[in-house]
C-alpha positions in Angstrom: -36.5 -31.1 153.6 -36.8 -27.6 152.2 -40.0 -26.0 151.3 -40.1 -23.7 148.3 -41.0 -20.2 149.4 -42.5 -19.5 146.0 -44.7 -22.4 145.1 -44.7 -24.3 148.5 -43.5 -27.6 147.1 -41.2 -29.5 149.4 -37.8 -30.3 148.0 -34.8 -32.3 149.2 -32.4 -30.7 151.7 -29.5 -30.6 149.3 -31.7 -29.2 146.4 -30.5 -26.0 145.1 -33.6 -25.2 143.0 -37.2 -26.0 143.3 -38.1 -29.1 141.4 -41.4 -27.5 140.2 -40.7 -23.8 139.6 -36.9 -23.9 139.6 -36.8 -21.2 142.2 -33.4 -21.1 143.9 -33.5 -22.6 147.4 -30.9 -20.4 149.0 -30.3 -20.6 152.8 -30.5 -16.9 152.9 -34.2 -15.9 152.4 -33.2 -12.4 151.3 -32.0 -13.8 148.1 -35.3 -15.3 147.2 -36.6 -12.3 145.4 -33.4 -11.8 143.3 -33.7 -12.8 139.7 -32.1 -16.0 138.8 -29.1 -15.6 136.5 -28.7 -18.6 134.3 -25.6 -18.7 132.2 -26.0 -20.3 128.9 -23.0 -21.6 126.9 -22.8 -20.1 123.4 -22.9 -22.7 120.8 -20.3 -22.5 118.2 -21.6 -22.3 114.7 -21.1 -25.4 112.7 -18.7 -24.9 109.9 -19.1 -26.9 106.7 -15.9 -28.6 105.7 -15.6 -28.7 102.0 -13.5 -31.5 100.8 -12.1 -31.6 97.3 -11.5 -34.9 95.9 -8.8 -34.9 93.3 -8.7 -37.6 90.8 -5.3 -38.4 89.5 -5.2 -39.4 85.8 -3.1 -42.3 85.1 -0.2 -41.6 82.8 -0.6 -42.6 79.2 -4.4 -42.4 79.2 -6.4 -39.9 76.9 -10.0 -39.0 77.0 -12.4 -39.2 74.0 -11.9 -35.6 72.9 -8.1 -35.9 72.9 -8.4 -39.0 70.8 -10.7 -37.4 68.3 -8.4 -34.4 67.9 -5.4 -36.7 67.3 -7.4 -38.6 64.7 -8.5 -35.4 63.0 -4.9 -34.1 62.8 -3.7 -37.4 61.4 -6.4 -37.3 58.6 -5.6 -33.6 57.7 -1.8 -34.4 57.6 -2.5 -37.4 55.3 -4.6 -35.2 53.0 -2.0 -32.5 52.9 0.7 -34.9 51.9 -1.4 -36.4 49.2 -2.3 -33.0 47.8 1.4 -31.9 47.8 2.4 -35.1 46.0 -0.3 -34.6 43.3 0.7 -30.9 42.7 4.3 -31.9 42.5 3.6 -34.5 39.9 1.4 -32.1 38.0 4.0 -29.4 37.9 6.7 -31.8 37.0 4.7 -33.1 34.0 3.8 -29.6 32.8 7.0 -27.7 33.5 9.2 -29.2 30.8 8.6 -26.6 28.1 11.7 -24.7 27.2 11.2 -21.0 26.3 12.5 -20.3 22.7 14.3 -17.1 21.8 12.1 -14.8 19.7 14.0 -11.6 20.0 14.6 -10.0 16.6 11.4 -11.6 15.1 8.3 -9.6 14.2 5.5 -10.0 16.7 3.4 -12.1 14.3 6.3 -14.6 13.7 7.2 -14.7 17.5 3.6 -15.4 18.3 3.5 -18.3 15.9 6.7 -19.8 17.4 5.4 -19.6 20.9 2.0 -21.2 19.9 3.9 -24.1 18.4 5.5 -24.6 21.8 2.1 -24.4 23.6 2.9 -21.0 25.0 1.1 -17.6 24.7 2.3 -14.2 23.8 1.4 -10.8 25.3 2.3 -7.6 23.4 3.9 -4.7 25.2 4.8 -1.5 23.2 7.9 0.6 23.7 8.7 3.8 21.9 12.0 3.6 19.9 13.9 6.0 17.8 15.4 3.4 15.4 12.9 2.7 12.7 14.4 -0.7 12.1 13.1 -1.8 15.5 9.5 -0.9 14.8 7.3 -4.0 15.0 10.2 -6.1 16.1 10.6 -8.0 19.4 13.3 -6.2 21.4 12.8 -8.1 24.7 11.0 -11.0 26.3 10.3 -11.5 30.1 11.3 -15.2 30.1 14.8 -15.9 29.0 15.7 -18.5 26.4 16.0 -22.0 27.9 13.9 -21.4 31.0 11.4 -24.2 31.7 7.8 -23.2 32.1 4.4 -24.7 32.3 2.0 -25.2 29.4 0.1 -22.0 28.3 2.5 -19.7 30.1 2.2 -16.1 28.9 5.5 -14.7 27.5 5.5 -10.9 27.5 7.1 -9.5 24.3 8.3 -5.9 24.1 7.7 -4.5 20.6 9.3 -1.3 19.3 6.9 1.4 18.1 7.5 5.0 16.9 6.3 7.9 18.9 3.1 9.0 17.2 2.6 12.0 19.5 3.5 15.5 18.2 4.2 18.6 20.3 1.9 21.5 19.3 3.9 24.6 18.3 2.9 28.2 19.2 1.3 29.7 16.1 -0.3 32.8 17.7 0.9 36.0 16.1 2.4 34.3 13.1 1.2 34.9 9.5 -1.1 32.3 8.0 1.6 31.3 5.5 4.2 30.7 8.2 1.7 28.8 10.4 0.8 26.4 7.5 4.5 25.8 6.8 5.2 24.8 10.4 2.1 22.6 10.5 3.1 20.7 7.4 6.7 20.3 8.6 5.4 18.6 11.8 2.7 16.6 9.9 -0.1 18.1 12.0 -3.6 18.1 10.6 -5.3 21.5 10.8 -8.4 23.5 10.0 -8.8 27.2 9.6 -11.5 29.6 11.0 -11.7 33.2 10.0 -12.6 36.1 12.3 -13.0 39.8 11.3 -10.2 42.0 12.7 -8.1 45.1 11.9 -5.2 42.8 10.9 -5.0 40.5 7.9 -3.9 36.8 7.8 -2.6 36.6 11.3 -3.2 33.7 13.6 -5.0 35.0 16.7 -6.1 31.8 18.4 -5.5 28.0 18.4 -7.7 25.5 20.1 -4.8 23.4 21.6 -2.2 25.1 23.8 1.5 25.1 22.8 3.8 22.3 24.0 0.8 20.0 24.3 1.5 16.5 23.0 -1.2 15.1 20.7 -1.7 12.1 18.4 -0.8 12.7 14.8 -4.5 11.9 14.0 -5.8 14.8 15.9 -6.8 18.1 14.1 -5.6 21.5 15.3 -8.0 24.4 14.6 -6.4 27.9 14.1 -8.4 31.2 14.0 -7.0 33.7 11.4 -7.8 37.4 11.3 -9.4 39.0 8.2 -9.8 42.7 7.3 -13.4 43.7 7.2 -13.0 45.5 3.8 -11.1 42.7 2.2 -12.3 41.8 -1.2 -14.6 38.8 -1.1 -13.1 37.3 -4.3 -9.6 37.4 -2.7 -11.0 35.6 0.4 -12.4 32.8 -1.7 -9.1 32.4 -3.6 -7.2 32.2 -0.3 -9.6 29.7 1.2 -9.3 27.5 -1.8 -5.5 27.6 -1.6 -5.5 26.7 2.1 -8.0 23.9 1.7 -5.9 22.4 -1.1 -2.8 22.4 1.2 -4.8 20.8 4.0 -6.0 18.0 1.8 -2.6 17.2 0.4 -0.7 17.4 3.6 1.4 14.3 4.4 0.4 11.9 7.2 2.2 9.2 9.2 
């Protein structure tokens, strides 16, 4: 029997530690005061094992979403085919109008011919030098015999004369020469007078030379007059100019 030197409890002879206080029962008493070293085994941390369960889809099976998409595509394809068939039938029924040849006719006559064929006309003007082509159809955008739909617009090119006139340079010319040039070019004009040391000379014009204007536009020229000119002679000249202006030819 071994008595514990610390607590005094009697222990078995082969006991290594006191059954009460766990004091080591060493045969050598000098070891009694030494601290007891107890070794503890470190516990390994438990690791969670993640398991992934894969489900294998059986071949040939579709989920609800896939079935819905397939059904929707089928419906859209059916609608597209039906629309294409309808448009094709509509175009076939309305594309059997043959375009007549209206070149050489006046625009009014060509318009009537196209209306009789359930077609429409659009007028496009083109400047021509030949007076015989004025008001006449010289071209059409759809050739004769082409098949078109009902109410198709046929563009007709009509010949017209150039109504624009190039303004001449009248500055520095005498009033008589200026009026002669204006009458030759069929340009309408008006005259203003301004006191100066010269007499009957064009000193200004309201439109610059080489400018193209319509034959309906009026050109205003400023003519110089001597300050000591006889008033009666002024009135006589004005009346003469006004008469030329009124009787000038127009297009």
